[in-house]
C-alpha positions in Angstrom: -84.8 164.0 -121.3 -86.2 162.6 -124.6 -87.2 166.1 -125.6 -83.6 167.3 -125.2 -82.3 164.5 -127.4 -84.9 165.3 -130.0 -83.8 168.9 -130.0 -80.1 168.0 -130.3 -81.0 165.7 -133.2 -83.0 168.4 -135.0 -80.2 170.9 -134.5 -77.6 168.4 -135.8 -79.7 167.7 -138.8 -80.2 171.5 -139.5 -76.4 172.0 -139.3 -75.8 169.1 -141.6 -78.3 170.5 -144.2 -76.7 173.9 -143.8 -73.2 172.7 -144.2 -73.7 170.4 -147.2 -74.1 173.3 -149.7 -71.1 175.0 -148.2 -69.1 171.8 -148.6 -70.3 171.5 -152.2 -69.1 175.1 -152.9 -65.7 174.4 -151.2 -65.3 171.4 -153.4 -66.1 173.2 -156.5 -63.7 176.0 -155.5 -60.9 173.5 -154.9 -61.5 171.9 -158.2 -61.4 175.2 -160.0 -58.2 176.3 -158.1 -56.6 172.9 -158.9 -57.5 173.2 -162.6 -56.2 176.8 -162.7 -52.9 175.7 -161.1 -52.6 172.7 -163.5 -53.2 174.9 -166.6 -50.6 177.6 -165.6 
């Protein structure tokens, strides 16, 4: 039981670490897009 919870926690942390850079890229893309629209 404890092992299963440990595994879930590890997977969740790995997902979080994997998604953070993607989130960062998405934010930068949105900023660039917003800036491009604002300067048109």
